[in-house]
PyMOL commands that place a pseudoatom at each C-alpha (Angstrom):
pseudoatom trace, name=CA, resn=MET, resi=1, chain=A, elem=C, hetatm=0, pos=[2.726, -84.447, -47.019]
pseudoatom trace, name=CA, resn=LEU, resi=2, chain=A, elem=C, hetatm=0, pos=[2.523, -82.191, -43.988]
pseudoatom trace, name=CA, resn=GLU, resi=3, chain=A, elem=C, hetatm=0, pos=[4.045, -83.474, -40.803]
pseudoatom trace, name=CA, resn=ARG, resi=4, chain=A, elem=C, hetatm=0, pos=[2.345, -83.085, -37.470]
pseudoatom trace, name=CA, resn=ARG, resi=5, chain=A, elem=C, hetatm=0, pos=[4.998, -80.621, -36.226]
pseudoatom trace, name=CA, resn=GLY, resi=6, chain=A, elem=C, hetatm=0, pos=[4.616, -78.419, -39.339]
pseudoatom trace, name=CA, resn=PHE, resi=7, chain=A, elem=C, hetatm=0, pos=[0.857, -78.432, -38.965]
pseudoatom trace, name=CA, resn=VAL, resi=8, chain=A, elem=C, hetatm=0, pos=[1.015, -77.313, -35.304]
pseudoatom trace, name=CA, resn=VAL, resi=9, chain=A, elem=C, hetatm=0, pos=[3.535, -74.540, -36.130]
pseudoatom trace, name=CA, resn=GLY, resi=10, chain=A, elem=C, hetatm=0, pos=[1.362, -73.296, -39.017]
pseudoatom trace, name=CA, resn=LEU, resi=11, chain=A, elem=C, hetatm=0, pos=[-1.806, -73.399, -36.895]
pseudoatom trace, name=CA, resn=THR, resi=12, chain=A, elem=C, hetatm=0, pos=[-0.074, -71.524, -34.050]
pseudoatom trace, name=CA, resn=GLY, resi=13, chain=A, elem=C, hetatm=0, pos=[1.187, -68.835, -36.473]
pseudoatom trace, name=CA, resn=THR, resi=14, chain=A, elem=C, hetatm=0, pos=[-2.298, -68.430, -37.950]
pseudoatom trace, name=CA, resn=ILE, resi=15, chain=A, elem=C, hetatm=0, pos=[-3.875, -68.051, -34.498]
pseudoatom trace, name=CA, resn=ILE, resi=16, chain=A, elem=C, hetatm=0, pos=[-1.255, -65.471, -33.440]
pseudoatom trace, name=CA, resn=ALA, resi=17, chain=A, elem=C, hetatm=0, pos=[-1.794, -63.523, -36.671]
pseudoatom trace, name=CA, resn=ALA, resi=18, chain=A, elem=C, hetatm=0, pos=[-5.572, -63.567, -36.146]
pseudoatom trace, name=CA, resn=ILE, resi=19, chain=A, elem=C, hetatm=0, pos=[-5.231, -62.331, -32.551]
pseudoatom trace, name=CA, resn=GLY, resi=20, chain=A, elem=C, hetatm=0, pos=[-2.831, -59.612, -33.722]
pseudoatom trace, name=CA, resn=ALA, resi=21, chain=A, elem=C, hetatm=0, pos=[-5.301, -58.467, -36.379]
pseudoatom trace, name=CA, resn=VAL, resi=22, chain=A, elem=C, hetatm=0, pos=[-8.239, -58.452, -33.909]
pseudoatom trace, name=CA, resn=VAL, resi=23, chain=A, elem=C, hetatm=0, pos=[-6.249, -56.310, -31.470]
pseudoatom trace, name=CA, resn=GLY, resi=24, chain=A, elem=C, hetatm=0, pos=[-4.183, -54.276, -33.955]
pseudoatom trace, name=CA, resn=ILE, resi=25, chain=A, elem=C, hetatm=0, pos=[-6.778, -53.087, -36.458]
pseudoatom trace, name=CA, resn=PRO, resi=26, chain=A, elem=C, hetatm=0, pos=[-8.971, -51.277, -33.862]
pseudoatom trace, name=CA, resn=LEU, resi=27, chain=A, elem=C, hetatm=0, pos=[-5.845, -49.855, -32.205]
pseudoatom trace, name=CA, resn=VAL, resi=28, chain=A, elem=C, hetatm=0, pos=[-4.579, -48.411, -35.511]
pseudoatom trace, name=CA, resn=GLY, resi=29, chain=A, elem=C, hetatm=0, pos=[-8.039, -47.047, -36.290]
pseudoatom trace, name=CA, resn=TYR, resi=30, chain=A, elem=C, hetatm=0, pos=[-8.290, -45.462, -32.827]
pseudoatom trace, name=CA, resn=THR, resi=31, chain=A, elem=C, hetatm=0, pos=[-4.918, -43.715, -33.109]
pseudoatom trace, name=CA, resn=ILE, resi=32, chain=A, elem=C, hetatm=0, pos=[-4.842, -42.698, -36.779]
pseudoatom trace, name=CA, resn=LEU, resi=33, chain=A, elem=C, hetatm=0, pos=[-8.437, -42.001, -37.820]
pseudoatom trace, name=CA, resn=PRO, resi=34, chain=A, elem=C, hetatm=0, pos=[-8.965, -38.939, -35.581]
pseudoatom trace, name=CA, resn=ALA, resi=35, chain=A, elem=C, hetatm=0, pos=[-6.058, -37.228, -37.319]
pseudoatom trace, name=CA, resn=LEU, resi=36, chain=A, elem=C, hetatm=0, pos=[-7.575, -37.955, -40.736]
pseudoatom trace, name=CA, resn=ARG, resi=37, chain=A, elem=C, hetatm=0, pos=[-11.091, -36.862, -39.795]
pseudoatom trace, name=CA, resn=LYS, resi=38, chain=A, elem=C, hetatm=0, pos=[-12.100, -33.464, -41.191]
pseudoatom trace, name=CA, resn=ARG, resi=39, chain=A, elem=C, hetatm=0, pos=[-13.088, -30.913, -38.573]
pseudoatom trace, name=CA, resn=PRO, resi=40, chain=A, elem=C, hetatm=0, pos=[-16.642, -29.630, -38.900]
pseudoatom trace, name=CA, resn=GLU, resi=41, chain=A, elem=C, hetatm=0, pos=[-16.820, -26.161, -40.411]
pseudoatom trace, name=CA, resn=THR, resi=42, chain=A, elem=C, hetatm=0, pos=[-19.341, -24.075, -38.550]
pseudoatom trace, name=CA, resn=TRP, resi=43, chain=A, elem=C, hetatm=0, pos=[-20.434, -20.539, -39.281]
pseudoatom trace, name=CA, resn=THR, resi=44, chain=A, elem=C, hetatm=0, pos=[-19.845, -18.277, -36.302]
pseudoatom trace, name=CA, resn=ASP, resi=45, chain=A, elem=C, hetatm=0, pos=[-21.561, -14.942, -35.728]
pseudoatom trace, name=CA, resn=ALA, resi=46, chain=A, elem=C, hetatm=0, pos=[-19.007, -12.094, -35.721]
pseudoatom trace, name=CA, resn=GLY, resi=47, chain=A, elem=C, hetatm=0, pos=[-21.475, -9.259, -35.232]
pseudoatom trace, name=CA, resn=PRO, resi=48, chain=A, elem=C, hetatm=0, pos=[-23.613, -6.805, -37.172]
pseudoatom trace, name=CA, resn=VAL, resi=49, chain=A, elem=C, hetatm=0, pos=[-22.361, -5.676, -40.589]
pseudoatom trace, name=CA, resn=ALA, resi=50, chain=A, elem=C, hetatm=0, pos=[-23.887, -2.210, -40.002]
pseudoatom trace, name=CA, resn=GLU, resi=51, chain=A, elem=C, hetatm=0, pos=[-21.086, -1.455, -37.515]
pseudoatom trace, name=CA, resn=LEU, resi=52, chain=A, elem=C, hetatm=0, pos=[-18.408, -1.884, -40.213]
pseudoatom trace, name=CA, resn=VAL, resi=53, chain=A, elem=C, hetatm=0, pos=[-17.236, 1.241, -42.033]
pseudoatom trace, name=CA, resn=HIS, resi=54, chain=A, elem=C, hetatm=0, pos=[-15.996, 1.017, -45.622]
pseudoatom trace, name=CA, resn=GLY, resi=55, chain=A, elem=C, hetatm=0, pos=[-12.182, 0.861, -45.777]
pseudoatom trace, name=CA, resn=GLN, resi=56, chain=A, elem=C, hetatm=0, pos=[-11.690, 0.861, -41.999]
pseudoatom trace, name=CA, resn=PRO, resi=57, chain=A, elem=C, hetatm=0, pos=[-10.610, -2.529, -40.644]
pseudoatom trace, name=CA, resn=ARG, resi=58, chain=A, elem=C, hetatm=0, pos=[-12.237, -3.649, -37.442]
pseudoatom trace, name=CA, resn=GLU, resi=59, chain=A, elem=C, hetatm=0, pos=[-11.030, -6.354, -35.119]
pseudoatom trace, name=CA, resn=LEU, resi=60, chain=A, elem=C, hetatm=0, pos=[-13.803, -8.759, -34.177]
pseudoatom trace, name=CA, resn=ARG, resi=61, chain=A, elem=C, hetatm=0, pos=[-13.947, -11.765, -31.877]
pseudoatom trace, name=CA, resn=VAL, resi=62, chain=A, elem=C, hetatm=0, pos=[-15.498, -15.037, -32.955]
pseudoatom trace, name=CA, resn=LEU, resi=63, chain=A, elem=C, hetatm=0, pos=[-16.229, -17.761, -30.445]
pseudoatom trace, name=CA, resn=GLN, resi=64, chain=A, elem=C, hetatm=0, pos=[-15.022, -21.243, -31.296]
pseudoatom trace, name=CA, resn=THR, resi=65, chain=A, elem=C, hetatm=0, pos=[-16.007, -24.403, -29.451]
pseudoatom trace, name=CA, resn=VAL, resi=66, chain=A, elem=C, hetatm=0, pos=[-13.005, -26.570, -28.638]
pseudoatom trace, name=CA, resn=SER, resi=67, chain=A, elem=C, hetatm=0, pos=[-13.299, -30.224, -27.625]
pseudoatom trace, name=CA, resn=ASP, resi=68, chain=A, elem=C, hetatm=0, pos=[-10.624, -31.994, -25.632]
pseudoatom trace, name=CA, resn=GLY, resi=69, chain=A, elem=C, hetatm=0, pos=[-11.784, -35.483, -24.830]
pseudoatom trace, name=CA, resn=TRP, resi=70, chain=A, elem=C, hetatm=0, pos=[-14.891, -35.096, -22.676]
pseudoatom trace, name=CA, resn=LEU, resi=71, chain=A, elem=C, hetatm=0, pos=[-14.273, -31.419, -21.999]
pseudoatom trace, name=CA, resn=LYS, resi=72, chain=A, elem=C, hetatm=0, pos=[-15.743, -28.710, -24.198]
pseudoatom trace, name=CA, resn=GLY, resi=73, chain=A, elem=C, hetatm=0, pos=[-14.842, -25.061, -23.960]
pseudoatom trace, name=CA, resn=THR, resi=74, chain=A, elem=C, hetatm=0, pos=[-15.269, -21.817, -25.823]
pseudoatom trace, name=CA, resn=VAL, resi=75, chain=A, elem=C, hetatm=0, pos=[-12.302, -19.813, -27.055]
pseudoatom trace, name=CA, resn=ALA, resi=76, chain=A, elem=C, hetatm=0, pos=[-12.428, -16.291, -28.497]
pseudoatom trace, name=CA, resn=LYS, resi=77, chain=A, elem=C, hetatm=0, pos=[-10.423, -15.913, -31.716]
pseudoatom trace, name=CA, resn=SER, resi=78, chain=A, elem=C, hetatm=0, pos=[-9.458, -12.628, -33.323]
pseudoatom trace, name=CA, resn=VAL, resi=79, chain=A, elem=C, hetatm=0, pos=[-10.384, -11.783, -36.929]
pseudoatom trace, name=CA, resn=TRP, resi=80, chain=A, elem=C, hetatm=0, pos=[-10.168, -8.567, -38.913]
pseudoatom trace, name=CA, resn=ALA, resi=81, chain=A, elem=C, hetatm=0, pos=[-13.106, -7.470, -41.093]
pseudoatom trace, name=CA, resn=VAL, resi=82, chain=A, elem=C, hetatm=0, pos=[-12.836, -4.937, -43.924]
pseudoatom trace, name=CA, resn=LYS, resi=83, chain=A, elem=C, hetatm=0, pos=[-15.989, -3.702, -45.649]
pseudoatom trace, name=CA, resn=GLN, resi=84, chain=A, elem=C, hetatm=0, pos=[-15.405, -3.225, -49.385]
pseudoatom trace, name=CA, resn=ALA, resi=85, chain=A, elem=C, hetatm=0, pos=[-16.921, -0.512, -51.577]
pseudoatom trace, name=CA, resn=THR, resi=86, chain=A, elem=C, hetatm=0, pos=[-19.242, -3.159, -53.058]
pseudoatom trace, name=CA, resn=GLY, resi=87, chain=A, elem=C, hetatm=0, pos=[-20.623, -3.974, -49.579]
pseudoatom trace, name=CA, resn=GLU, resi=88, chain=A, elem=C, hetatm=0, pos=[-18.827, -7.289, -49.514]
pseudoatom trace, name=CA, resn=VAL, resi=89, chain=A, elem=C, hetatm=0, pos=[-16.866, -8.000, -46.324]
pseudoatom trace, name=CA, resn=LEU, resi=90, chain=A, elem=C, hetatm=0, pos=[-13.349, -9.393, -46.459]
pseudoatom trace, name=CA, resn=VAL, resi=91, chain=A, elem=C, hetatm=0, pos=[-12.281, -11.243, -43.302]
pseudoatom trace, name=CA, resn=TYR, resi=92, chain=A, elem=C, hetatm=0, pos=[-8.665, -11.988, -42.351]
pseudoatom trace, name=CA, resn=SER, resi=93, chain=A, elem=C, hetatm=0, pos=[-7.369, -14.389, -39.742]
pseudoatom trace, name=CA, resn=GLY, resi=94, chain=A, elem=C, hetatm=0, pos=[-5.907, -12.460, -36.814]
pseudoatom trace, name=CA, resn=LEU, resi=95, chain=A, elem=C, hetatm=0, pos=[-2.587, -14.313, -37.086]
pseudoatom trace, name=CA, resn=CYS, resi=96, chain=A, elem=C, hetatm=0, pos=[0.466, -13.129, -39.006]
pseudoatom trace, name=CA, resn=THR, resi=97, chain=A, elem=C, hetatm=0, pos=[1.512, -15.510, -41.767]
pseudoatom trace, name=CA, resn=HIS, resi=98, chain=A, elem=C, hetatm=0, pos=[5.163, -15.342, -40.666]
pseudoatom trace, name=CA, resn=LEU, resi=99, chain=A, elem=C, hetatm=0, pos=[5.110, -16.902, -37.169]
pseudoatom trace, name=CA, resn=GLY, resi=100, chain=A, elem=C, hetatm=0, pos=[1.448, -16.674, -36.130]
pseudoatom trace, name=CA, resn=CYS, resi=101, chain=A, elem=C, hetatm=0, pos=[1.721, -13.578, -33.927]
pseudoatom trace, name=CA, resn=GLY, resi=102, chain=A, elem=C, hetatm=0, pos=[-1.243, -11.243, -33.531]
pseudoatom trace, name=CA, resn=PHE, resi=103, chain=A, elem=C, hetatm=0, pos=[-1.178, -8.056, -35.599]
pseudoatom trace, name=CA, resn=ARG, resi=104, chain=A, elem=C, hetatm=0, pos=[-2.939, -4.690, -35.411]
pseudoatom trace, name=CA, resn=TRP, resi=105, chain=A, elem=C, hetatm=0, pos=[-4.211, -2.021, -37.798]
pseudoatom trace, name=CA, resn=ASN, resi=106, chain=A, elem=C, hetatm=0, pos=[-2.205, 1.207, -37.668]
pseudoatom trace, name=CA, resn=PRO, resi=107, chain=A, elem=C, hetatm=0, pos=[-4.440, 4.072, -38.843]
pseudoatom trace, name=CA, resn=GLN, resi=108, chain=A, elem=C, hetatm=0, pos=[-1.472, 6.465, -39.212]
pseudoatom trace, name=CA, resn=THR, resi=109, chain=A, elem=C, hetatm=0, pos=[0.377, 4.260, -41.728]
pseudoatom trace, name=CA, resn=GLN, resi=110, chain=A, elem=C, hetatm=0, pos=[-2.785, 2.613, -43.087]
pseudoatom trace, name=CA, resn=GLN, resi=111, chain=A, elem=C, hetatm=0, pos=[-1.188, -0.821, -42.626]
pseudoatom trace, name=CA, resn=PHE, resi=112, chain=A, elem=C, hetatm=0, pos=[-1.666, -3.993, -40.651]
pseudoatom trace, name=CA, resn=GLN, resi=113, chain=A, elem=C, hetatm=0, pos=[1.510, -4.297, -38.548]
pseudoatom trace, name=CA, resn=CYS, resi=114, chain=A, elem=C, hetatm=0, pos=[2.920, -7.259, -36.658]
pseudoatom trace, name=CA, resn=PRO, resi=115, chain=A, elem=C, hetatm=0, pos=[5.296, -6.303, -33.859]
pseudoatom trace, name=CA, resn=CYS, resi=116, chain=A, elem=C, hetatm=0, pos=[7.196, -9.615, -33.817]
pseudoatom trace, name=CA, resn=HIS, resi=117, chain=A, elem=C, hetatm=0, pos=[9.391, -9.046, -36.883]
pseudoatom trace, name=CA, resn=THR, resi=118, chain=A, elem=C, hetatm=0, pos=[8.172, -5.708, -38.281]
pseudoatom trace, name=CA, resn=ALA, resi=119, chain=A, elem=C, hetatm=0, pos=[5.865, -7.300, -40.820]
pseudoatom trace, name=CA, resn=ALA, resi=120, chain=A, elem=C, hetatm=0, pos=[3.508, -4.948, -42.646]
pseudoatom trace, name=CA, resn=PHE, resi=121, chain=A, elem=C, hetatm=0, pos=[0.449, -5.708, -44.762]
pseudoatom trace, name=CA, resn=ALA, resi=122, chain=A, elem=C, hetatm=0, pos=[-1.762, -3.535, -46.980]
pseudoatom trace, name=CA, resn=LEU, resi=123, chain=A, elem=C, hetatm=0, pos=[-5.523, -3.187, -46.507]
pseudoatom trace, name=CA, resn=ASP, resi=124, chain=A, elem=C, hetatm=0, pos=[-5.989, -5.854, -49.219]
pseudoatom trace, name=CA, resn=GLY, resi=125, chain=A, elem=C, hetatm=0, pos=[-3.684, -8.268, -47.315]
pseudoatom trace, name=CA, resn=ARG, resi=126, chain=A, elem=C, hetatm=0, pos=[-0.571, -7.890, -49.545]
pseudoatom trace, name=CA, resn=VAL, resi=127, chain=A, elem=C, hetatm=0, pos=[2.830, -8.095, -47.843]
pseudoatom trace, name=CA, resn=LEU, resi=128, chain=A, elem=C, hetatm=0, pos=[4.407, -4.626, -47.730]
pseudoatom trace, name=CA, resn=GLY, resi=129, chain=A, elem=C, hetatm=0, pos=[7.472, -5.412, -45.652]
pseudoatom trace, name=CA, resn=GLY, resi=130, chain=A, elem=C, hetatm=0, pos=[9.149, -7.870, -43.346]
pseudoatom trace, name=CA, resn=PRO, resi=131, chain=A, elem=C, hetatm=0, pos=[9.562, -11.635, -43.577]
pseudoatom trace, name=CA, resn=PRO, resi=132, chain=A, elem=C, hetatm=0, pos=[5.979, -12.967, -44.120]
pseudoatom trace, name=CA, resn=PRO, resi=133, chain=A, elem=C, hetatm=0, pos=[5.991, -15.583, -46.895]
pseudoatom trace, name=CA, resn=ARG, resi=134, chain=A, elem=C, hetatm=0, pos=[2.411, -14.885, -48.079]
pseudoatom trace, name=CA, resn=PRO, resi=135, chain=A, elem=C, hetatm=0, pos=[-0.409, -12.342, -47.792]
pseudoatom trace, name=CA, resn=LEU, resi=136, chain=A, elem=C, hetatm=0, pos=[-2.807, -12.336, -44.862]
pseudoatom trace, name=CA, resn=ASP, resi=137, chain=A, elem=C, hetatm=0, pos=[-5.015, -15.423, -44.705]
pseudoatom trace, name=CA, resn=THR, resi=138, chain=A, elem=C, hetatm=0, pos=[-8.627, -14.785, -45.689]
pseudoatom trace, name=CA, resn=LEU, resi=139, chain=A, elem=C, hetatm=0, pos=[-11.482, -16.669, -44.053]
pseudoatom trace, name=CA, resn=PRO, resi=140, chain=A, elem=C, hetatm=0, pos=[-14.817, -17.767, -45.521]
pseudoatom trace, name=CA, resn=ALA, resi=141, chain=A, elem=C, hetatm=0, pos=[-17.423, -15.095, -44.687]
pseudoatom trace, name=CA, resn=LYS, resi=142, chain=A, elem=C, hetatm=0, pos=[-20.997, -14.317, -45.593]
pseudoatom trace, name=CA, resn=VAL, resi=143, chain=A, elem=C, hetatm=0, pos=[-23.711, -11.887, -44.558]
pseudoatom trace, name=CA, resn=GLU, resi=144, chain=A, elem=C, hetatm=0, pos=[-27.114, -13.167, -43.455]
pseudoatom trace, name=CA, resn=ASN, resi=145, chain=A, elem=C, hetatm=0, pos=[-29.863, -11.033, -41.917]
pseudoatom trace, name=CA, resn=GLY, resi=146, chain=A, elem=C, hetatm=0, pos=[-27.422, -8.171, -41.385]
pseudoatom trace, name=CA, resn=ARG, resi=147, chain=A, elem=C, hetatm=0, pos=[-24.983, -10.348, -39.439]
pseudoatom trace, name=CA, resn=LEU, resi=148, chain=A, elem=C, hetatm=0, pos=[-21.442, -11.266, -40.467]
pseudoatom trace, name=CA, resn=LEU, resi=149, chain=A, elem=C, hetatm=0, pos=[-20.862, -15.020, -40.312]
pseudoatom trace, name=CA, resn=VAL, resi=150, chain=A, elem=C, hetatm=0, pos=[-17.324, -16.447, -40.423]
pseudoatom trace, name=CA, resn=ILE, resi=151, chain=A, elem=C, hetatm=0, pos=[-15.772, -19.920, -40.560]
pseudoatom trace, name=CA, resn=TYR, resi=152, chain=A, elem=C, hetatm=0, pos=[-12.667, -19.645, -38.386]
pseudoatom trace, name=CA, resn=LYS, resi=153, chain=A, elem=C, hetatm=0, pos=[-9.639, -21.609, -39.627]
pseudoatom trace, name=CA, resn=GLU, resi=154, chain=A, elem=C, hetatm=0, pos=[-5.972, -21.639, -38.785]
pseudoatom trace, name=CA, resn=PHE, resi=155, chain=A, elem=C, hetatm=0, pos=[-3.181, -21.990, -41.289]
pseudoatom trace, name=CA, resn=LYS, resi=156, chain=A, elem=C, hetatm=0, pos=[0.429, -23.111, -41.077]
pseudoatom trace, name=CA, resn=ALA, resi=157, chain=A, elem=C, hetatm=0, pos=[2.655, -20.173, -40.218]
pseudoatom trace, name=CA, resn=GLY, resi=158, chain=A, elem=C, hetatm=0, pos=[5.844, -19.623, -42.194]
pseudoatom trace, name=CA, resn=ALA, resi=159, chain=A, elem=C, hetatm=0, pos=[4.717, -21.629, -45.246]
pseudoatom trace, name=CA, resn=VAL, resi=160, chain=A, elem=C, hetatm=0, pos=[4.580, -20.074, -48.701]
pseudoatom trace, name=CA, resn=ALA, resi=161, chain=A, elem=C, hetatm=0, pos=[1.334, -21.917, -49.477]
pseudoatom trace, name=CA, resn=LYS, resi=162, chain=A, elem=C, hetatm=0, pos=[-1.870, -21.443, -47.469]
pseudoatom trace, name=CA, resn=ILE, resi=163, chain=A, elem=C, hetatm=0, pos=[-2.052, -24.804, -45.635]
pseudoatom trace, name=CA, resn=GLU, resi=164, chain=A, elem=C, hetatm=0, pos=[-4.952, -25.367, -43.274]
pseudoatom trace, name=CA, resn=ILE, resi=165, chain=A, elem=C, hetatm=0, pos=[-4.134, -27.043, -39.945]
for i in range(1, 165): cmd.bond("trace and resi %d" % i, "trace and resi %d" % (i + 1))
show_as sticks, trace
zoom trace
């Protein structure tokens, strides 16, 4: 048989637990769910494909909309496009896979070169020298109505595997 004191203690504990759940569950959802939510992948116009020359990389800028709370802004991101012999366009992220520095195409050596730690990459993205742990990161790209469309993504620098962030 339950005593009066035991009943009051049990009822109080149940009420406190219910209040904690009512307050805690939305709080956990508010803080954790945004991190788990997948970012929308939008195709961004990088320019006309006709301006690309086979085998000659070209740096392009894609505009990405960035949201920070109520504020929205547009940021230009660098990508490198290489037109293949088949007409297909290969697009690389503009960030070195070692530490995320920007790299450039050197026409004299026919290599992508990163000045941070003397990294070098071939036209096909392979690592030719330096400390990069993986080849250049490729981005989803397609051609529609003569325009190059790209989905800009960023990947974890310094990792052996291509991990999207």
